[in-house]
N, C-alpha and C positions, 0 to 999 in steps of 0.2 A: 504494500500500500504506500502510495506517495505521500509526501508531506501535505499537499493540497487536499488529497482525499481524506487523510486523517483529520485535517482541520474541518472539512465539511461535516464529518461525522460528529465531532465534538461540538461544533456550532449548533447542530440540530437539537442538542440537549442543554446547551449552556444558556442560563438566564441569570445575569447579574442581579443580586438582591437590591442593592441601592448604591448610587454613586459609581465611580469608575472602578472596574475590576479588570484583572488581566487573566487571559487564558493562554497557557503555554502548551505548545504541541511540539513534539520532537520526532524526527525521522532518524532512527539509529543507523540505518544503512548508509545514508548520505552524510550524516553529521549535522544537518540543518535543524535549527529550532526556530519557531515563530512565536512571538509574544504579541497577542492582540489585546489592546486596552480599549474597552468600550464601556459606555454607561447605559446602553439600551440595546437589547438583542431580542429579535422576534423570529418568527418562523422563516421569513424570507430574507431578512437583512439585519443590519446593525448600524448603530451610530458609534463611530470609532473616534478615538482620541489619537491613537498612535498604533503603528504596525512596525515591529522590530524583528529582523531576521539575523541569525548568527550562524556561523559555521567555523569550526575549529580547523586550524592548519592551512589557512589561506596564504597565497603568495602575494605580498604587497606590490610586487612589480606588475601584476596583472590589473591593477586599479584603473589606469587610463582606458584599456580595452574593455574592461567590465563596465565602466561608466558609459561608454559609447553604446555598448550592447543593450544595457538597461534602458537608456533613453530611446532607442529604436524599438525595443521589444514591448515595453509597457504600453498597453492600449486601452485598458479598462477604466481609466480615470476620466473625469469630466474634461480635462484638458490634456493634450499630449505633453510629454516632458522634453526638455532640452538640456543638454549639458552646459552648465554655466562656467564651471571651473574645476580643474584637477590640480591639487597641491600635493605633488609627490613627496616634498620634504615633510609635510605633516601627515601624509597618508590619508587624505580626505578628498572626495569628489562631491561636488554640489550640483544637483539637478533641480530644476524648477519647472513649473507650468510654462509652456511656450507663450501662451497669452493668458493672463489672469482673467477670471470670469467676473463680470460686473453684475452684482445683485443689489438693486436699490442704490444706495450711496457708496457701497463698499466694493473693493476689489479683493478677490480671493484666489489663492494659488496653492498648489501642492509643492512640497519641498522634500527631496530625497537626499539624505546624506549617506554616502558610501564610504566606508573606512577600509583601510588596507588589511585589517584583521577580519574582513568579510562580515562586518556588522553593517546592516542596512536599516535605516530608520525613515519611515514615511510619516509626515504630518501635513496638516492643512493650516494655512494662515490667512488672516485678514490683513491687507496692506495698511500701512500707516495712513492716517487721514488728519485733517485739521482738528477734528474733535479728539482724536487719539493718536498722539505722535509716535507711538511705538506699535510695531506689528503685534497682533494678538493671535495665539494659537486657537483654532476653532475646531469643533467636531465635524466629521464628514460621514456620509452615509454610503454604504455599499451593500449590494445583495450578497448573500453567502457565496453564490457562484462567482460573482465579480471579484470578491476577496480571494477565493481559491485560485482564480486565474492570475490575479496580481501576485500571489505567493509563487505560483509556478513561473511567471515571467521574471520575477526577481531572483529565483534560485537556479534557473537553467544556465 
């Protein structure tokens, strides 16, 4: 069973009681683990705060290639991702929504941080505005199938 399939099985039964909770799922064969932090989970989807993937034993030299592959492979989010920067000295790559989505007065975008140790973190933010000069992390909603596809895209 793949990591994405195991995640789908656990999401079908997982219902956080209150506030944000994290569901951890591991694939022993590949070494990948996913941590999904959500505050609301239903039969078809969930409102997520963060998705984090980890894999032991990664080669930091692969980071630039991996970042480019992730940017082209992830297609299940509201906006496509683009590679913003790769800092090989720090071992970090930054991907963001190609074009932020405008909802009312706000601009919203996804941000993916890839680290050389194969940690990947996905979050959604609201861009700074005159009323709020700092960006704010915001929840985002995905169906269970879209989340499983995202996990598959990020771990291939």
